MITOR-561045 format. One line per field, with one value per residue (C-alpha): x, y, z. Coordinates in pm, 1 decimal. Layout:
N
px: (X  ...)
py: (Y  ...)
pz: (Z  ...)
This chain:
378
px: (219.2  220.0  408.3  153.2  -18.1  -224.4  -361.5  -697.2  -990.7  -1337.9  -1649.7  -1950.0  -2341.6  -2633.2  -3017.7  -3115.5  -3271.9  -3098.6  -2901.4  -2714.6  -2640.7  -2506.1  -2240.3  -2120.7  -2100.8  -1884.5  -1671.7  -1628.0  -1532.3  -1286.0  -1096.9  -1054.6  -1014.8  -853.7  -680.5  -730.6  -952.5  -745.7  -1036.1  -1424.7  -1581.1  -1941.6  -2276.7  -2428.2  -2772.5  -2825.5  -3116.4  -3067.8  -2860.2  -2932.5  -3233.8  -3552.5  -3502.8  -3493.0  -3231.6  -2810.9  -2642.6  -2292.9  -1911.8  -1586.2  -1294.5  -909.2  -769.5  -406.1  -354.0  -64.1  -273.3  -227.5  -532.4  -629.7  -648.7  -834.2  -1109.4  -1171.7  -1255.7  -1462.5  -1665.8  -1660.6  -1793.8  -2079.7  -2170.4  -2166.7  -2369.6  -2652.3  -2578.9  -2655.8  -2564.3  -2755.1  -2685.4  -2893.1  -2736.1  -2812.4  -2775.3  -2988.7  -3110.8  -2853.3  -2807.5  -2417.6  -2156.8  -1837.4  -1612.9  -1227.7  -1190.3  -776.6  -497.9  -223.9  -137.8  -198.3  -332.1  -502.2  -714.8  -821.0  -1134.5  -1139.0  -1028.3  -1043.7  -807.6  -906.5  -1269.0  -1352.4  -1640.9  -1558.8  -1502.0  -1888.5  -2060.1  -2145.7  -2225.7  -1869.6  -1717.2  -1896.1  -1769.4  -1404.1  -1378.0  -1390.7  -1115.7  -905.8  -957.1  -549.0  -493.8  -426.2  -617.6  -354.1  -524.9  -657.6  -413.8  -656.1  -698.5  -1005.0  -1095.6  -1039.7  -1249.6  -1541.0  -1528.0  -1570.7  -1841.8  -2172.9  -2362.6  -2677.7  -2879.0  -2966.0  -2728.9  -2694.7  -2504.2  -2659.4  -2645.8  -2529.4  -2179.1  -1980.0  -1833.1  -1414.9  -1320.3  -989.4  -1179.0  -1177.0  -804.5  -731.2  -330.6  -385.6  -415.4  -40.1  190.7  485.0  476.5  833.8  826.5  1098.9  1218.5  1520.6  1677.6  1474.4  1127.7  998.5  947.4  1042.0  767.4  545.5  646.0  613.5  271.5  150.0  243.9  108.9  -251.6  -316.1  -101.7  199.2  512.9  766.5  1112.4  1339.2  1647.2  1932.0  2145.4  2202.2  2412.5  2656.5  2989.7  3092.5  2785.7  2956.6  3295.2  3167.3  2959.2  3348.4  3553.2  3273.9  3601.1  3764.4  3477.8  3210.2  3321.8  3301.0  2979.5  2805.2  2920.0  2826.9  2498.9  2412.1  2540.0  2305.5  2038.5  2057.5  2102.4  1733.1  1559.7  1677.2  1598.3  1237.1  1098.0  830.0  804.6  477.8  402.3  48.6  -55.1  53.4  -131.4  133.7  506.8  610.7  970.8  1129.9  1357.5  1372.8  1731.9  1752.6  1843.1  2219.1  2266.3  2121.2  2317.1  2654.5  2612.5  2620.4  2881.5  3117.4  3390.5  3356.9  3606.9  3454.1  3102.0  3177.4  3286.2  2998.5  2765.4  2856.2  2793.5  2481.9  2348.7  2442.9  2227.0  1946.2  1810.3  1752.5  1567.9  1201.2  1023.5  794.6  423.1  395.8  656.2  587.3  802.9  765.8  824.2  978.1  1131.3  1473.7  1398.9  1173.9  1426.4  1738.8  1481.6  1360.5  1720.5  1804.0  1508.8  1596.6  1912.3  2142.0  2504.9  2653.5  2383.5  2412.1  2672.6  2434.7  2420.1  2121.0  2278.1  2375.8  1996.1  1902.4  2140.0  1974.6  1597.5  1741.6  1882.2  1537.2  1348.5  1582.1  1469.1  1117.5  1138.0  1209.2  971.4  607.5  421.4  115.9  355.3  465.8  333.1  467.0  347.6  444.5  412.8  577.7  305.6  166.7  271.8  152.4  354.3  134.5  -182.1  -411.2  -587.0  -282.7  -167.6  -534.3  -523.3  -172.9  -269.2  -609.8  -367.6  -200.2  -403.9  -636.6  -408.6  -465.9)
py: (704.9  352.9  127.5  -31.9  -382.3  -648.8  -727.4  -505.6  -668.5  -480.8  -605.7  -412.1  -440.4  -245.9  -340.8  -0.7  130.5  -20.0  -244.7  -396.3  -2.3  65.9  -172.5  -59.8  297.8  197.9  -23.7  265.0  495.5  296.8  277.9  619.0  737.3  437.6  188.9  -71.0  -368.8  -627.7  -887.8  -853.4  -1109.1  -1212.2  -1069.7  -1258.7  -1212.9  -1303.5  -1222.5  -954.5  -1039.2  -941.9  -719.6  -733.6  -573.2  -655.7  -861.8  -779.4  -827.0  -858.2  -855.1  -846.9  -621.7  -677.2  -305.7  -226.5  82.3  324.2  456.7  379.6  207.5  534.6  667.7  395.1  385.9  811.3  752.2  438.0  682.3  969.6  698.6  617.1  942.8  1086.8  799.2  898.5  695.1  848.7  731.1  690.6  736.0  413.1  104.5  -197.3  -288.5  -77.8  -87.7  127.2  232.2  116.3  -34.4  -69.4  -266.3  -301.1  -662.7  -694.4  -513.0  -727.6  -890.4  -581.0  -599.6  -305.1  -228.9  112.8  346.3  403.8  97.2  -310.0  -498.6  -777.6  -706.5  -902.4  -1061.5  -1178.0  -1507.8  -1531.8  -1383.9  -1576.0  -1272.5  -1237.7  -1560.3  -1654.4  -1408.7  -1361.9  -1725.1  -1663.3  -1412.3  -1515.5  -1894.8  -1893.9  -1573.3  -1644.6  -1458.7  -1286.3  -1365.4  -1689.1  -1833.5  -2038.2  -1924.8  -1826.4  -2171.5  -2291.0  -2033.7  -2100.5  -2471.5  -2496.2  -2196.1  -2258.9  -2054.5  -1844.2  -1748.4  -1825.1  -1713.8  -1748.3  -1622.8  -1405.3  -1355.7  -964.7  -967.8  -618.5  -476.2  -388.2  7.8  -189.7  -279.6  112.9  85.1  -175.5  -217.6  -553.2  -425.8  -344.1  -598.3  -402.4  -48.2  144.0  431.7  657.8  973.8  1153.5  1099.9  1146.8  1158.4  860.0  622.4  358.8  398.3  471.0  124.8  -61.5  53.1  -8.0  -401.4  -435.3  -273.9  -443.7  -766.0  -681.4  -845.9  -566.2  -519.4  -294.7  -132.0  -280.9  12.0  -81.8  -377.4  -170.3  -129.5  124.2  412.3  562.2  558.4  723.6  1019.1  1071.7  1061.9  1106.1  1101.4  802.6  563.2  680.5  392.1  133.7  220.2  256.5  -32.2  -244.6  -91.3  -157.4  -527.5  -544.2  -444.1  -663.3  -915.3  -861.2  -769.7  -1136.5  -1317.4  -1128.3  -962.4  -1152.0  -1432.2  -1336.5  -1526.3  -1702.2  -1464.9  -1115.3  -974.3  -692.7  -646.9  -256.5  -162.2  173.8  167.4  166.5  11.9  329.5  512.1  350.5  551.4  893.4  885.7  765.9  1063.8  1297.5  1110.7  980.2  1163.1  1180.1  897.9  647.8  699.6  637.2  285.6  223.6  341.2  35.8  -191.6  -44.7  -70.1  -421.7  -496.4  -261.8  -423.7  -723.7  -542.7  -568.0  -261.2  -114.0  -107.3  237.6  475.9  709.1  975.6  1124.6  1530.2  1661.0  2015.4  2011.5  2180.1  1882.6  1639.8  1738.8  1760.1  1419.6  1294.7  1483.0  1303.3  940.1  1007.1  808.3  928.3  897.2  1103.3  1384.4  1557.0  1537.3  1904.2  2068.6  2079.6  1725.8  1677.9  1909.8  1742.8  1407.0  1571.6  1723.2  1387.3  1201.0  1515.7  1430.2  1042.0  1097.7  1310.1  1063.5  819.2  689.9  957.7  725.7  510.9  804.2  949.6  1242.0  1361.8  1640.2  1567.8  1879.4  1967.3  1586.3  1400.7  1071.4  849.8  998.3  1155.0  901.8  1125.9  1223.8  882.4  785.7  1089.7  926.8  580.6  685.8  863.9  550.7  307.4  444.0  608.4  593.7)
pz: (1192.6  1238.4  1001.3  722.9  888.5  707.0  1063.9  1095.7  1122.8  1137.3  1189.9  1030.3  1105.1  977.0  1056.3  992.8  668.3  331.3  526.3  227.7  85.6  438.6  459.4  114.9  217.3  512.9  341.3  116.0  373.8  544.8  209.4  149.2  529.8  700.8  479.4  176.6  190.7  151.3  221.7  222.7  369.8  249.2  396.4  685.6  823.3  1175.0  1450.0  1659.2  1903.0  2328.0  2207.4  1971.1  1654.4  1294.7  1152.5  1101.2  841.3  891.3  740.2  801.6  677.6  662.6  595.5  557.1  728.8  817.0  1094.9  1465.7  1681.2  1827.3  1500.4  1358.4  1634.0  1635.1  1194.9  1305.1  1460.0  1234.2  986.7  1181.4  1263.3  911.6  784.1  1058.4  1340.4  1690.9  1996.2  2284.7  2657.5  2726.4  2861.2  2617.2  2238.8  2005.7  1635.5  1406.7  1051.4  1079.5  1352.1  1292.1  1576.7  1587.8  1595.8  1596.1  1525.8  1488.9  1755.7  2012.0  2309.0  2444.2  2758.6  2821.4  2885.3  2474.6  2341.9  2401.0  2172.1  2095.5  2064.2  2451.7  2286.7  1926.2  2054.7  2160.9  1887.8  1538.5  1343.0  1402.8  1417.6  1051.2  848.2  1003.0  936.2  574.6  541.9  844.4  951.0  1066.5  1237.3  1618.6  1908.4  2111.2  2428.6  2420.9  2189.6  1925.3  1568.4  1450.3  1288.4  1648.0  1790.4  1502.2  1585.4  1947.8  1957.2  2072.9  1835.0  1981.1  1699.8  1322.7  1070.0  689.8  391.3  191.0  -183.8  -163.9  -255.5  -160.2  -409.0  -303.4  -374.5  -514.1  -804.3  -895.7  -948.4  -1227.8  -1193.4  -1334.7  -1663.3  -1676.5  -1674.5  -1534.6  -1424.7  -1336.6  -1050.2  -1140.2  -966.9  -836.3  -505.2  -211.5  -436.1  -226.3  -570.6  -346.0  -74.8  -358.4  -486.0  -234.5  -117.1  -426.1  -466.0  -71.8  -155.3  -484.9  -465.4  -713.4  -749.4  -593.5  -745.7  -547.1  -653.5  -446.2  -383.6  30.0  -78.9  -336.6  -187.8  -399.8  -311.8  -10.3  -144.0  -451.0  -227.0  -35.9  -381.7  -711.7  -962.1  -844.7  -760.7  -1027.0  -1289.9  -1066.7  -930.7  -1224.0  -1366.3  -1090.5  -1064.9  -1428.0  -1359.6  -1055.1  -1248.6  -1496.1  -1315.2  -1105.3  -1425.9  -1554.6  -1271.3  -1186.7  -1504.1  -1686.4  -1380.5  -1199.7  -917.7  -894.9  -643.6  -843.0  -1094.5  -1208.0  -1117.4  -993.6  -941.7  -839.6  -1086.6  -1502.5  -1581.1  -1819.7  -1485.6  -1547.5  -1851.6  -1680.0  -1387.0  -1570.4  -1786.7  -1513.5  -1289.7  -1572.2  -1779.1  -2089.1  -2234.0  -1933.6  -2068.5  -2407.9  -2283.5  -2051.7  -2312.4  -2540.6  -2249.6  -2165.4  -2506.9  -2528.0  -2217.3  -2298.5  -2594.3  -2389.4  -2078.2  -2065.7  -2104.2  -1860.2  -1977.2  -1775.1  -1676.0  -1395.0  -1326.4  -971.1  -1012.1  -665.2  -614.6  -526.9  -164.7  -67.2  -228.7  27.5  315.1  234.9  174.5  505.3  718.1  565.6  751.1  546.2  642.2  260.4  65.4  361.2  107.4  -209.1  -371.4  -558.1  -850.6  -843.3  -812.6  -1069.9  -1381.0  -1261.9  -1303.9  -1663.2  -1739.9  -1702.2  -1877.3  -2190.2  -2171.4  -2119.3  -2431.5  -2680.8  -2493.2  -2639.8  -2471.6  -2453.4  -2199.2  -1983.6  -1666.7  -1501.4  -1152.2  -955.1  -602.0  -466.4  -286.5  -152.6  102.4  -12.7  253.5  531.3  359.0  255.3  20.7  -158.5  -221.3  -338.5  -572.5  -760.0  -774.1  -902.1  -1189.1  -1220.9  -1242.5  -1497.0  -1713.9  -2057.9)
């Protein structure tokens, strides 16, 4: 799978049947099968180009996807077929229920018998440039070396085109994350909380706060000698988490509707209770209680449950050398610590999702099922 991209641009067109509905159905299908529609253009009406037929309605869509360009192409063809398009063996342009063209895929340049990127004719087509100008004026054409704005200003338009009053509905609106100020995604080591929090923040314009575990110098030492390094590790984590919360929580940017993190500060007490000796834990808890009173609590606390076998498999796959010695009993103690904490939380603010049989990183259907539970939780 490809790394998530914000540079996939698609052109949609229809001139048969209910054209507005055709575009909306295609947009919805793209969201479900390819990726999140990060931007939608207005809908433009233009005369058929290259042949005589009814006027077209066209729009452009920017999509965040984890798929490769070949996978995107295949799914676009499947969406067209599912919507009733029948491709003729005859050469030349034809009327169509739906047409989905790949315009750009980041800055990739591809030329083979199945796909050409960027689309070789996009800079000559007004029905592409008008909507693309709305959503990506500064995007640079990797072959021509000019922005969409420059291409638009230099274009010699061949057909009459006008913006319609029809407004496409972005499927993202089905996921009202904005009703939360702060969502914490929690879970055991290897449960996928960082991947999920990152993806939600990218798709829905959330401010992301990730735990800075990689910068902790005590972490590798702890896995080699837990007894010696447990207290300095937990104390340094607590200090860093408090500092991060003080800096970030409640300071949403103008471009963020909500904040999402891959941890809640209470995890400090959960882990310390497992790793510290009793006398050390009593001392640590005094520091924690002082800090926790000042910490901002999440509006929604999401716990990702993953069975121990899958956790160990995920830990092995991500390949952090200092984690490879983690044992199943340690993970089970962590899970029990989370369970004990959740028992005393306000149940209206806690969502537990069993992801043991899911692959929300690579399977979009699983991902959509999870974000539907989170965004619409009551």
